[in-house]
C-alpha positions in Angstrom: -39.1 -18.9 -58.7 -41.7 -19.2 -61.5 -39.9 -22.3 -62.9 -39.9 -24.0 -59.5 -43.5 -23.3 -59.0 -44.3 -24.6 -62.4 -42.5 -27.9 -61.7 -44.3 -28.3 -58.4 -47.7 -27.6 -60.0 -47.0 -30.2 -62.6 -45.8 -32.8 -60.1 -48.5 -32.3 -57.6 -51.6 -32.1 -59.8 -52.9 -35.3 -58.3 -52.9 -33.6 -54.8 -53.8 -30.1 -55.8 -56.8 -30.1 -58.1 -58.9 -32.8 -56.6 -59.6 -31.2 -53.2 -63.0 -31.6 -51.6 -63.6 -29.6 -48.5 -65.7 -30.9 -45.6 -66.8 -28.5 -42.9 -66.7 -31.2 -40.3 -63.2 -32.3 -41.2 -60.5 -31.7 -38.5 -58.3 -30.3 -41.3 -60.6 -27.5 -42.4 -63.2 -25.1 -41.2 -65.0 -22.4 -43.2 -64.9 -18.9 -42.0 -64.8 -15.2 -43.0 -61.0 -15.3 -42.9 -58.9 -18.4 -43.2 -55.8 -19.3 -41.3 -53.2 -21.9 -42.4 -51.7 -24.5 -40.2 -48.8 -26.9 -40.8 -48.3 -29.7 -38.2 -46.2 -32.9 -38.1 -48.9 -35.6 -37.8 -46.3 -38.0 -39.2 -42.5 -38.0 -39.1 -40.1 -39.3 -41.8 -37.4 -41.4 -40.0 -35.1 -41.6 -43.0 -35.3 -39.3 -46.0 -34.5 -40.7 -49.4 -33.5 -38.7 -52.6 -36.1 -38.2 -55.3 -35.4 -38.5 -59.0 -38.7 -37.0 -60.3 -41.2 -34.6 -59.0 -43.6 -36.1 -56.5 -45.0 -35.1 -53.2 -44.5 -36.9 -49.9 -47.5 -38.7 -48.6 -47.1 -38.3 -44.9 -49.6 -40.9 -43.8 -47.2 -43.6 -45.1 -44.7 -42.7 -42.4 -44.4 -43.0 -38.6 -47.3 -41.3 -36.8 -46.6 -38.5 -34.3 -49.2 -38.1 -31.6 -47.6 -34.8 -30.4 -48.2 -33.4 -33.9 -51.9 -34.3 -33.6 -52.1 -32.6 -30.2 -50.6 -29.4 -31.8 -53.4 -29.5 -34.4 -56.0 -29.7 -31.7 -54.5 -26.7 -29.9 -55.0 -24.6 -33.1 -58.6 -25.8 -33.5 -59.2 -25.1 -29.8 -57.9 -21.5 -30.1 -60.0 -20.8 -33.2 -63.1 -22.2 -31.6 -62.5 -20.1 -28.5 -62.1 -16.9 -30.5 -65.2 -17.7 -32.6 -67.2 -18.2 -29.5 -66.2 -14.9 -28.0 -68.8 -12.1 -28.3 -66.4 -9.2 -27.7 -63.3 -10.4 -29.6 -63.7 -10.2 -33.4 -67.5 -9.8 -32.9 -69.6 -11.1 -35.8 -66.4 -12.3 -37.6 -65.6 -16.0 -37.9 -62.2 -17.5 -38.4 -61.7 -20.6 -40.5 -58.7 -22.7 -41.1 -57.0 -25.2 -43.4 -54.5 -27.6 -41.9 -52.0 -29.9 -43.5 -49.8 -32.6 -42.3 -46.2 -31.4 -42.8 -43.7 -34.2 -42.4 -40.9 -33.5 -44.9 -38.1 -30.9 -44.9 -38.3 -30.4 -48.7 -41.3 -32.2 -50.3 -44.4 -30.7 -48.7 -45.0 -27.8 -51.0 -48.6 -28.5 -52.2 -50.0 -27.2 -48.9 -47.9 -24.0 -49.1 -48.9 -23.4 -52.7 -52.5 -23.9 -51.7 -52.1 -21.3 -49.0 -50.7 -18.6 -51.2 -52.9 -19.2 -54.1 -56.0 -17.3 -55.1 -58.8 -19.3 -56.7 -56.3 -22.0 -57.6 -53.7 -19.6 -59.2 -50.6 -17.8 -58.1 -49.6 -14.4 -59.6 -46.1 -13.5 -58.4 -46.1 -10.1 -60.2 -49.3 -8.8 -58.7 -49.0 -5.8 -56.4 -49.3 -6.4 -52.7 -52.2 -3.9 -52.5 -54.2 -6.1 -54.9 -52.9 -9.5 -53.8 -55.4 -11.5 -51.7 -54.3 -15.1 -51.2 -56.6 -17.7 -49.7 -55.0 -17.4 -46.2 -54.5 -14.1 -44.4 -51.8 -15.7 -42.2 -50.6 -19.1 -41.2 -48.8 -20.9 -38.4 -46.1 -23.6 -38.6 -44.4 -25.6 -39.6 -42.6 -27.5 -36.8 -38.8 -27.3 -37.1 -36.3 -24.8 -38.4 -35.3 -26.6 -41.5 -38.8 -27.0 -42.7 -39.6 -23.4 -41.9 -36.5 -22.1 -43.7 -37.5 -24.2 -46.8 -40.9 -22.7 -47.2 -40.5 -19.3 -45.6 -39.3 -17.5 -48.8 -42.5 -18.5 -50.6 -44.6 -17.0 -47.9 -42.7 -14.0 -46.6 -42.0 -12.7 -50.1 -45.6 -11.6 -50.2 -45.5 -10.4 -46.6 -48.0 -13.0 -45.5 -47.5 -13.3 -41.7 -45.9 -16.7 -40.9 -46.5 -16.8 -37.2 -44.4 -19.8 -36.2 -44.7 -21.9 -33.1 -41.8 -24.4 -33.5 -38.8 -22.9 -35.5 -36.2 -21.5 -33.2 -33.3 -20.9 -35.6 -31.9 -17.4 -35.1 -31.4 -17.0 -38.8 -35.2 -16.5 -39.1 -34.9 -13.3 -37.1 -33.2 -11.7 -40.2 -35.9 -9.4 -41.5 -34.1 -8.8 -44.7 -34.5 -12.5 -45.6 -37.7 -13.3 -43.8 -39.6 -10.0 -43.5 -42.9 -11.5 -42.3 -41.6 -14.2 -40.1 -43.1 -14.0 -36.6 -42.1 -16.2 -33.7 -44.1 -17.2 -30.6 -41.6 -19.7 -29.4 -38.1 -19.2 -28.0 -35.4 -18.4 -30.5 -32.1 -20.3 -30.4 -30.4 -17.1 -29.2 -32.5 -17.1 -26.1 -32.3 -20.8 -25.8 -28.5 -20.9 -25.9 -28.4 -18.0 -23.4 -30.6 -20.0 -21.1 -28.3 -23.0 -21.4 -25.3 -20.9 -20.7 -27.1 -19.5 -17.6 -27.7 -23.0 -16.4 -24.0 -24.0 -16.9 -22.7 -20.9 -15.2 -25.2 -21.1 -12.4 -23.6 -24.4 -11.2 -20.0 -23.4 -12.1 -19.4 -25.9 -14.8 -17.0 -25.2 -17.7 -16.2 -28.5 -19.2 -19.2 -29.5 -21.5 -20.1 -31.4 -24.6 -22.6 -30.3 -27.2 -24.4 -32.9 -29.3 -26.7 -31.8 -32.1 -28.4 -33.1 -35.2 -27.6 -32.4 -38.9 -30.3 -29.8 -39.4 -30.7 -26.0 -39.3 -32.0 -26.1 -35.7 -28.8 -27.7 -34.3 -26.4 -26.0 -36.7 -27.7 -22.6 -35.6 -27.6 -23.6 -32.0 -24.0 -24.9 -32.1 -22.9 -21.7 -33.9 -24.6 -19.5 -31.3 -23.2 -21.6 -28.4 -19.6 -21.2 -29.7 -20.2 -17.5 -30.1 -21.8 -16.8 -26.7 -19.4 -18.9 -24.5 -16.5 -16.7 -25.4 -15.3 -14.7 -22.4 -17.5 -16.8 -20.1 -14.9 -19.3 -19.0 -16.9 -22.2 -20.5 -15.0 -24.6 -22.7 -16.7 -26.7 -25.4 -14.6 -29.9 -24.8 -16.5 -32.0 -27.4 -19.0 -31.2 -30.2 -20.7 -33.3 -32.8 -23.6 -33.1 -35.1 -25.2 -36.5 -35.4 -27.3 -38.1 -38.1 -29.6 -41.0 -37.6 -26.8 -43.4 -38.8 -24.1 -42.0 -36.6 -22.2 -44.3 -34.2 -23.7 -42.8 -31.0 -21.8 -45.2 -28.8 -18.4 -44.0 -30.1 -19.4 -40.3 -29.5 -20.5 -41.1 -25.9 -17.4 -43.1 -25.2 -15.2 -40.1 -26.3 -17.2 -37.8 -23.9 -16.7 -40.3 -21.1 -12.9 -40.5 -21.8 -12.7 -36.7 -21.6 -14.3 -36.8 -18.2 -17.1 -34.5 -19.4 -20.0 -34.7 -17.0 -22.4 -32.1 -18.6 -23.8 -32.9 -22.0 -26.0 -30.4 -23.9 -28.3 -32.3 -26.3 -29.5 -29.7 -28.7 -31.4 -31.9 -31.2 -34.8 -33.0 -32.3 -36.5 -35.7 -30.2 -35.8 -38.6 -32.6 -32.0 -37.9 -32.3 -32.3 -37.3 -28.5 -34.0 -40.7 -28.2 -31.1 -42.4 -29.9 -28.6 -40.6 -27.8 -30.2 -41.6 -24.5 -30.7 -45.2 -25.7 -27.0 -45.4 -26.6 -26.1 -43.9 -23.2 -28.1 -46.6 -21.4 -26.6 -49.3 -23.6 -23.1 -48.2 -23.0 -23.6 -47.8 -19.2 -22.9 -44.1 -19.3 -23.6 -43.0 -15.7 -23.9 -40.0 -13.5 -24.0 -37.3 -16.2 -26.0 -34.1 -16.4 -28.0 -33.9 -19.5 -29.3 -30.5 -20.6 -32.3 -31.0 -22.9 -33.3 -28.4 -25.5 -37.0 -27.5 -25.7 -37.6 -29.9 -28.6 -37.4 -32.9 -26.3 -37.4 -31.5 -22.8 -41.1 -32.6 -22.3 -40.9 -35.7 -24.4 -43.3 -38.3 -23.0 -41.5 -41.4 -24.3 -37.8 -40.9 -23.6 -38.3 -40.8 -19.8 -39.9 -44.2 -20.0 -36.8 -45.9 -21.5 -35.7 -48.8 -19.2 -32.5 -47.9 -17.3 -32.7 -44.2 -17.8 -32.4 -43.5 -14.1 -28.7 -44.6 -14.3 -27.6 -42.0 -16.8 -27.8 -39.2 -14.3 -29.8 -36.0 -14.1 -31.8 -34.6 -16.9 -32.6 -30.9 -17.0 -34.8 -29.5 -19.7 -36.1 -26.1 -20.9 -39.7 -25.6 -21.8 -42.5 -23.1 -22.1 -43.7 -22.2 -18.5 -47.4 -22.2 -19.4 -48.0 -25.8 -20.4 -51.7 -26.2 -19.7 -54.4 -24.2 -21.5 -57.6 -23.5 -19.6 -60.5 -25.3 -21.3 -58.3 -27.3 -23.6 -59.0 -30.7 -21.9 -62.7 -30.1 -22.0 -62.4 -29.3 -25.7 -60.6 -32.5 -26.4 -63.1 -34.6 -24.5 -66.0 -32.9 -26.4 -64.2 -33.3 -29.7 -63.5 -37.0 -29.1 -67.2 -37.7 -28.4 -68.2 -35.9 -31.7 -65.5 -37.8 -33.6 -66.6 -41.2 -32.3 -70.2 -40.5 -33.3 -69.3 -39.4 -36.8 -66.4 -41.7 -37.4 -68.2 -44.5 -39.0 -70.3 -42.2 -41.2 -67.4 -40.3 -42.7 -64.7 -42.9 -42.9 -65.6 -44.0 -46.4 -66.1 -40.5 -47.7 -62.8 -39.2 -46.2 -60.7 -42.0 -47.7 -61.6 -40.9 -51.2 -62.1 -37.1 -50.9 -59.4 -35.7 -48.6 -56.7 -33.6 -50.1 -53.1 -34.9 -50.1 -51.6 -34.8 -46.6 -54.9 -34.2 -44.9 -55.2 -37.9 -43.9 -54.7 -39.2 -40.4 -55.8 -42.7 -40.0 -54.6 -43.1 -36.4 -56.0 -39.8 -35.1 -59.5 -41.0 -34.6 -58.2 -43.9 -32.6 -56.5 -41.7 -30.0 -58.2 -41.4 -26.6 -58.6 -37.9 -25.0 -56.1 -38.9 -22.3 -53.5 -39.8 -25.0 -53.9 -36.4 -26.6 -53.9 -34.4 -23.4 -50.8 -36.3 -22.0 -48.7 -35.7 -25.1 -45.7 -33.3 -25.1 -47.2 -29.9 -24.3 -44.0 -27.9 -25.1 -45.5 -26.0 -28.0 -49.1 -25.8 -26.9 -48.9 -22.2 -25.7 -46.8 -21.1 -28.7 -49.5 -22.4 -31.1 -52.2 -20.8 -28.9 -50.3 -17.5 -28.9 -49.8 -17.7 -32.7 -53.5 -17.9 -33.3 -54.3 -15.2 -30.8 -51.6 -13.0 -32.3 -53.2 -13.3 -35.8 -56.6 -12.6 -34.3 -55.5 -9.5 -32.4 -53.9 -8.1 -35.5 -57.1 -8.8 -37.5 -59.1 -7.2 -34.7 -56.9 -4.0 -35.1 -57.0 -4.0 -38.9 -60.8 -4.3 -38.9 -61.0 -1.6 -36.3 -63.2 -3.7 -34.1 -64.7 -2.7 -30.8 -66.6 -4.9 -28.3 -69.7 -4.9 -30.4 -68.8 -5.0 -34.1 -66.1 -4.8 -36.7 -65.9 -2.9 -40.0 -66.5 -5.7 -42.3 -66.1 -3.5 -45.4 -62.4 -3.3 -44.7 -60.4 -5.0 -47.4 -58.0 -7.1 -45.2 -54.6 -7.9 -46.8 -52.0 -10.0 -45.2 -49.4 -7.3 -45.1 -51.8 -5.1 -43.0 -51.8 -7.8 -40.3 -48.0 -7.7 -40.2 -47.9 -4.0 -39.5 -50.2 -4.4 -36.6 -48.4 -7.5 -35.1 -45.3 -5.4 -34.3 -47.5 -3.0 -32.2 -49.3 -5.7 -30.3 -49.1 -5.8 -26.5 -51.9 -7.9 -25.0 -52.3 -10.3 -22.0 -52.8 -14.0 -22.7 -53.4 -16.5 -19.9 -51.3 -14.4 -17.5 -48.6 -13.7 -20.0 -47.9 -10.4 -21.7 -47.4 -10.9 -25.5 -45.1 -8.3 -27.1 -42.8 -8.5 -30.1 -39.4 -6.9 -30.7 -38.0 -5.5 -33.9 -37.3 -9.0 -35.1 -40.9 -10.1 -34.4 -39.7 -12.4 -31.6 -42.1 -12.6 -28.7 -41.4 -12.2 -25.1 -40.2 -15.4 -23.4 -41.3 -17.0 -20.2 -39.6 -20.3 -19.9 -39.1 -22.9 -17.2 -36.2 -25.1 -16.2 -37.6 -28.6 -15.5 -36.1 -31.6 -13.7 -37.0 -35.1 -14.9 -38.2 -37.5 -12.3 -37.9 -40.9 -14.0 -38.3 -43.0 -10.8 -42.0 -42.6 -10.8 -44.7 -43.8 -13.2 -45.7 -41.9 -15.1 -42.5 -39.7 -15.3 -42.9 -36.2 -13.8 -41.4 -32.9 -14.8 -40.8 -30.5 -11.9 -40.2 -26.8 -12.5 -37.0 -25.9 -10.7 -36.1 -22.6 -12.3 -37.4 -19.8 -14.5 -36.1 -17.6 -17.4 -38.0 -14.4 -18.5 -37.2 -11.7 -21.0 -40.0 -9.3 -20.0 -39.9 -6.8 -18.5 -36.2 -7.6 -18.1 -34.1 -10.7 -18.4 -34.1 -12.7 -15.2 -32.9 -16.2 -14.5 -33.1 -18.2 -11.3 -32.9 -21.8 -10.1 -34.1 -23.2 -6.8 -31.1 -25.4 -5.9 -32.9 -27.1 -3.1 -35.2 -28.8 -5.6 -32.4 -30.6 -7.3 -31.6 -34.0 -5.7 -28.4 -34.6 -7.6 -27.4 -38.1 -8.4 -23.9 -37.5 -6.9 -24.9 -37.8 -3.2 -26.9 -34.6 -3.4 -23.9 -32.4 -4.3 -23.6 -30.5 -7.6 -21.7 -32.7 -10.1 -18.2 -31.6 -11.0 -17.6 -30.9 -14.7 -14.5 -28.7 -14.9 -11.3 -29.4 -16.7 -9.4 -28.1 -13.7 -10.4 -27.5 -10.1 -11.0 -23.8 -9.4 -7.9 -22.1 -8.0 -8.0 -21.0 -4.4 -8.1 -17.3 -3.5 -4.9 -15.6 -4.4 -3.9 -18.1 -7.0 -3.8 -17.3 -10.7 -4.4 -19.7 -13.5 -1.5 -20.9 -15.7 -2.9 -22.1 -19.0 -2.3 -25.8 -19.7 -3.2 -27.1 -23.2 -5.6 -25.8 -25.8 -8.6 -25.0 -23.7 -8.6 -21.9 -21.5 -10.4 -23.7 -18.6 -7.5 -26.2 -18.3 -4.9 -24.8 -16.1 -2.6 -25.1 -13.1 -2.7 -22.8 -10.1 0.1 -20.5 -9.1 0.2 -18.3 -6.0 0.6 -14.6 -6.7 3.8 -13.2 -5.3 4.1 -10.4 -2.8 2.8 -7.0 -3.9 0.6 -8.5 -6.5 -3.0 -9.8 -6.6 -5.4 -11.8 -8.7 -8.9 -10.6 -9.6 -10.9 -13.6 -11.0 -13.7 -11.3 -12.1 -11.2 -9.2 -14.2 -8.7 -11.8 -15.4 -8.0 -15.0 -13.5 -4.9 -15.7 -15.5 -2.9 -12.6 -14.4 -1.3 -11.5 -11.2 -1.6 -7.8 -11.3 1.1 -5.7 -9.7 -0.1 -3.4 -6.9 0.3 0.4 -7.3 3.3 2.0 -5.6 1.2 3.2 -2.8 -0.3 -0.3 -2.2 0.9 -3.6 -0.9 -0.2 -7.2 -0.5 1.1 -10.5 0.9 1.6 -13.6 -1.2 -1.7 -15.1 -2.5 -3.8 -11.9 -2.2 -7.0 -10.9 -4.0 -6.7 -7.2 -3.3 -4.1 -4.7 -2.5 -4.1 -2.6 0.6 -3.1 1.0 0.8 0.4 1.6 2.3 0.7 4.0 5.2 3.1 6.8 4.5 5.5 7.1 7.4 7.9 9.9 8.5 9.0 11.3 11.7 6.0 13.4 13.0 6.1 16.2 15.5 3.6 14.5 17.8 5.7 11.4 18.5 7.3 11.3 22.0 10.9 10.8 20.7 10.4 13.8 18.4 9.1 15.9 21.2 12.1 15.0 23.3 14.6 15.9 20.6 12.8 19.1 19.8 12.7 20.2 23.4 16.4 19.3 23.7 17.3 21.3 20.6 15.3 24.4 21.8 16.9 24.1 25.3 20.4 24.0 23.7 19.7 27.0 21.6 18.5 28.9 24.6 21.5 27.8 26.6 23.9 28.8 23.8 22.3 32.2 23.5 22.6 32.7 27.2 26.3 31.7 27.1 26.7 34.1 24.2 25.3 36.9 26.4 27.5 36.0 29.3 30.6 35.9 27.2 29.7 39.2 25.6 29.1 40.8 29.1 32.5 39.4 30.3 34.3 39.9 27.1 37.5 41.5 28.6 37.9 38.9 31.4 40.8 36.5 31.3 38.4 33.4 31.0 36.8 34.8 27.8 40.1 36.0 26.4 41.8 32.6 27.1 38.8 30.8 25.5 39.4 32.6 22.2 38.0 36.0 22.7 36.0 37.1 19.7 36.5 33.6 18.2 34.1 32.3 20.9 31.3 34.3 19.5 31.8 32.8 16.1 31.9 29.3 17.6 28.7 30.0 19.6 26.9 31.4 16.6 27.9 28.3 14.5 26.6 26.1 17.3 23.3 28.0 17.5 22.8 27.7 13.7 23.8 24.0 13.9 21.2 23.4 16.6 18.5 25.1 14.5 19.0 22.4 11.8 17.7 19.8 14.2 14.2 21.4 14.0 13.9 20.4 10.4 13.9 16.6 11.0 10.2 16.4 11.9 7.0 16.5 9.8 6.6 15.5 6.2 9.9 16.0 4.4 10.4 18.2 1.4 13.4 19.0 -0.7 14.0 22.2 1.2 13.7 20.5 4.6 16.1 17.8 3.4 18.6 20.5 2.4 18.4 22.3 5.7 18.6 19.1 7.8 22.2 18.3 7.0 23.7 21.1 4.9 23.3 23.8 7.7 24.7 21.5 10.4 27.6 20.2 8.3 28.8 23.6 7.3 28.4 25.5 10.5 29.6 22.7 12.8 32.7 22.3 10.6 33.4 26.0 11.0 33.1 25.6 14.8 35.6 22.7 14.7 38.0 24.8 12.6 37.8 27.4 15.4 38.6 24.8 18.0 41.5 23.5 15.8 43.0 27.0 15.4 42.4 27.7 19.1 44.4 24.6 20.1 47.1 25.5 17.6 47.4 29.1 19.0 48.0 27.9 22.5 50.7 25.5 21.3 52.3 28.4 19.4 52.3 30.8 22.4 53.7 28.3 24.9 55.9 26.1 22.8 56.6 27.3 19.3 57.1 31.0 19.8 60.6 30.6 21.3 61.6 27.8 18.8 60.1 29.4 15.7 59.9 33.2 16.4 59.6 34.2 12.7 56.8 31.8 12.1 55.0 33.0 15.2 55.5 36.7 14.2 54.0 36.0 10.8 51.1 34.2 12.3 50.3 37.1 14.6 51.0 39.8 12.0 48.7 38.4 9.4 46.0 37.1 11.8 46.8 33.5 10.9 43.9 32.2 13.0 41.3 34.1 11.0 43.0 33.4 7.7 42.9 29.6 8.5 39.2 29.7 9.5 38.2 31.7 6.4 40.2 29.4 4.1 38.7 26.2 5.7 35.2 27.8 5.6 35.4 28.7 1.9 36.8 25.3 1.0 34.1 23.5 2.9 31.4 25.9 1.5 32.5 25.0 -2.0 32.4 21.3 -1.2 28.9 21.7 0.2 27.7 23.6 -2.8 29.1 20.9 -5.1 27.5 18.2 -2.9 24.1 19.9 -3.3 24.3 20.6 -7.0 25.9 17.5 -8.5 23.2 15.3 -7.0 20.7 17.4 -5.0 19.3 16.1 -1.8 15.7 15.2 -2.4 12.8 13.3 -0.9 12.5 9.6 -1.8 9.6 7.3 -1.2 10.9 3.9 0.0 8.4 1.2 -0.7 10.8 -1.8 -0.5 11.8 -1.8 3.2 8.4 -2.5 4.7 5.6 -4.2 2.8 2.8 -2.1 4.3 4.6 1.2 4.6 6.1 3.9 2.3 8.9 5.7 4.1 9.6 9.2 3.1 13.4 9.7 3.4 16.0 12.2 2.4 18.6 10.9 0.0 22.2 11.7 0.9 23.1 12.9 -2.6 26.3 12.0 -4.5 28.4 9.6 -2.4 31.8 11.1 -3.5 30.9 14.7 -2.8 29.4 13.7 0.5 32.6 11.8 1.5 34.6 14.9 0.7 32.3 17.1 2.9 32.5 14.7 5.8 36.2 14.1 5.4 37.0 17.9 5.8 35.1 18.0 9.1 36.6 14.8 10.4 40.1 15.8 9.3 39.8 19.1 11.2 38.7 17.2 14.2 41.8 15.0 14.0 44.1 18.0 13.8 42.3 19.5 16.8 42.8 16.3 18.8 46.5 16.3 17.8 47.1 19.9 18.9 45.1 19.3 22.1 47.3 16.3 22.9 50.4 18.3 22.3 49.2 20.9 24.8 48.2 18.5 27.6 51.0 19.9 29.9 50.1 23.6 29.5 48.9 25.8 32.4 45.6 24.7 33.8 43.9 27.9 32.8 44.9 27.4 29.2 44.8 23.6 29.1 41.8 22.5 26.9 43.1 19.1 26.1 40.6 17.1 28.2 37.6 19.1 27.2 38.4 19.2 23.5 39.4 15.5 23.5 36.1 14.5 25.1 34.0 16.6 22.8 35.7 15.3 19.6 35.6 11.6 20.8 31.9 12.0 21.5 31.6 13.6 18.0 33.3 10.7 16.3 31.5 8.0 18.3 28.1 9.5 17.7 28.5 9.7 14.0 30.1 6.2 13.7 27.0 4.9 15.5 24.7 6.8 13.3 26.4 5.7 10.0 26.5 2.1 11.2 22.7 2.2 11.9 22.0 4.0 8.7 23.8 1.3 6.6 22.3 -1.5 8.7 18.7 -0.6 9.2 15.9 1.2 7.4 13.4 3.0 9.7 11.9 6.4 10.1 13.8 6.5 13.4 17.1 6.6 11.6 16.1 10.2 10.9 15.6 10.7 14.6 19.1 9.2 15.2 20.5 11.7 12.8 19.0 14.6 14.7 20.3 13.1 18.0 23.8 12.8 16.5 23.8 16.4 15.6 22.6 17.4 19.1 25.1 15.1 20.7 27.9 16.7 18.7 26.8 20.1 19.7 26.4 19.1 23.4 30.0 17.7 23.4 31.5 21.1 22.6 28.9 23.0 24.7 29.3 21.0 27.9 33.0 20.3 27.7 34.2 23.7 26.4 31.7 26.5 27.1 29.8 25.3 30.2 33.0 25.0 32.4 34.1 28.5 31.4 30.6 29.9 32.1 30.6 28.2 35.5 33.9 29.9 36.4 32.6 33.3 35.2 29.4 33.0 37.3 30.4 30.9 40.3 34.2 31.3 40.6 34.9 34.9 39.8 38.2 34.8 41.8 39.6 32.5 39.1 38.6 35.0 36.4 41.3 37.6 37.3 44.6 38.5 35.6 46.5 37.6 38.9 45.0 34.1 39.0 46.0 33.5 35.4 49.5 35.1 36.0 50.1 32.7 38.9 49.1 29.8 36.7 51.6 30.8 34.1 54.4 31.3 36.7 53.8 27.8 38.1 54.0 26.4 34.5 57.3 28.3 33.9 58.9 27.0 37.1 57.8 23.5 36.3 59.3 23.7 32.8 62.6 25.2 34.1 63.0 22.4 36.6 62.6 19.9 33.8 
């Protein structure tokens, strides 16, 4: 650092040691406390390398009227503060201003600012260090600021900048005393992204210049567009010698219709000129704040054809009293110009020369680009408010005995919160001020060109962004231009990536039972949960209704009433048979075996009550296991009953020993017991190998989940069903063999009817079960059980009950004996 300073001091002696100050000069003003100002009164169009130490004489380069306007804003702010009787009372501010036109070769002014009586003492303590300036504002541009900032911020001299937006300067470890009154690149890029997203664009180009301003902006843009759906289709950092036409032709070939030009005005001017020359039409140009309010570019011939230009600028562009100040200053300058011209040409310090400045009219100054006017105004007022705090001023006086050091101002700046022309000035931890920016639309079809505010962006008290769409007369027949790699997918369609960029895709309709949520992930069709459903091309899933056979449904009520009536009827028959137990009808029907049959039928009927309501594993078990077991026992009774009648009338004479053994050992009960045990074992195996359980069926109906009872293991179920059906077949066989028995003992017709009904009912049920899926299959199951019970009840027990109640003359031993005698006579005749 010391060696660098030494070299600069040696090289710049011709500018540094021959300074003569004039109080009337626009570049300096004496006061109690001096402020420094660096403004671009001239601009270097093409920098050239140096081979020995020398300063850059700015007046030899292209003049910049906007830089002179910036200087006047600083002078206006200082004069306004000095004229105030309540703000910094009895304290006057002075200034020293330099023309700062080079990125690297304008150090004399900086060294002058940080010197004390012409010398610099790097090792001096901050508490003892008192440079010439208590604070300074400028320079314009990020690269220039980054170049000189280390020299200033090392000693904690407040560098209150109006025109450097690089986010790198917010790093307080590197630039501890850098304060910013303009927008930072971070906020600027966020604002650009807000604009792009507001109109739904995602296919954009980014053109910048080869400096810290554009480099920082491009890096932040790439960082912040991640996860926004915006694709940077083309990017390039341009120099003054770049082939602008080639870059624009590439953009046009890629069908990019939105171009972000994040560059200084001299680069933006070349880009726009190249666009006009290459007939680039109907684009949207987003201008960064460095050229959004440029007064020269909108006047380029043919600019109306390139499309729509949207810029970003400070919302408060006019300063109350500034125009009057300029007019008054111009009158003073005109009077004193001739008197001072000869003196100034020989006595001004290096880079405090502006030959064209005195030639400018007030209108030319006022009409220049006002983008940074408020930022400069706010910078001066920020320094003044901090000084006001340090000197403990009230409305009448300040404590002038206070030894003001630059670092003291820095401590107060962070605490500031003051209104300024309707704006609230506050600083965050990075010393970045609150932002109140505007989105402006260029109207180049009028003379002079106009800039209309169509949107706003604020960071205080919260971040807000809005655009009035009705104020944008787009070049594309009034509709928002299309700048997307792919057209947005319709609702219910997911994106299928195509190529490198995420915003290039094809659209695919989401299948059934899935949905796409573009706010969550537009590239994925998410499956619906098990209890949800959706049609093809859905954006949400709907809740499935859980269905089962409910008690309140009319078919359910009908079956329940039927089952209860059957149970009551069976109990009544049980009582009738018990009361008439010793009568021939009851004895011929099976005697005590009838009570077993009736009990089994009652228990089988009870199982029909478990088919309604929300199914559970217990209900599923009782639905079929109870009926299957007890109804099979009932069929075994019918089978053995049919066999007994055959034995009595046909087999006793032919096989007397077999008949005697059957009677002696109670063959009928032994058979029923054996069959019951075998069937019970098969039922237990059926329920344990693969237990019957409730299953939710979400596949049959898209909008429903059916709660059904699984049948369990197919093999064991087949064995259980086979036993019952085989017994029924034997019963049918024995009934057929006894079709010619006495009428009182002939059960062939009734048994045949009941068993055929039994078979047909279950064939219908199993056919429907295998063919259809519905909650009413469960109802059909219950009806099949009731039908099977009704077959035996109405063909076997009801006729006998009718005889007992209504035909008692047929329920006598004599009637039965007569029937047997008629059968014997018939057989003997044969």
